[in-house]
C-alpha positions, 0 to 999 in steps of 0.5 A: 107287785112291783117285783114280778114285772121287774122281772120280766121287764128288766135284766140287770140285778142292780137296776132292779135292786134299787128300783125295789128298794127306793119303791119301799123306802118311798111308799115307808115315807108315804105311810108315815106322812099319811098315817094319824100322829102317835099319842105322846103318852104312848111314846114316852110310854114306850121311851121310859120302857125302852129308852131307844138311843136316837134322836127322842129329844121331845119325847125325853121331855114329854118323859120327864127325863134327861134329854140329852142322855138317848143321843147320848147311847147312840154316840156310845153305841156306834164307838163301840160298834166303829171299835167291834167293826175295827177289832173284828178286821185286824183279827179276821186280816191276821189271821188270813195274811198268816194262812196265805202269807206274801212274799217278802212280807214280814211276819210280824205284820199279821201277828200284830194284827191279831195281838191289836184285834184281841186286844180291842175285844175287852174295850167293846166288849166292856162298851157295850156291856156298861151301863152308861149306854145301856148297849147289850146290857139285857143279860142276854149275852153271859 
């Protein structure tokens, strides 16, 4: 309902996007506070089945599992994601710098960046596949 009004009244795209983000976030938060709380047994069953990472300490206690495990999974996943991002950045930078050479820049820098990015790949892959973090260990990646 907000989008058509914004299309007519606002020319700046960034203002439209900001208003839409603010509107939808406000609606989501209001609905969260207005609707009834989920039953603790349902949350515990969900937690035991999914083992989600994050801030689930209270639900973990209800499910009688290790309260800090979900936060540890989140930490493990964030470190793996950061390592993956650095690896990807180094590889992309190195490949781009090799394709478009800057005058005066040594050829060793892009080669080193690609090698460093490729060297990090097995590390983050192993981190995402590990049992400790339970990251993507669902059998979907060969």
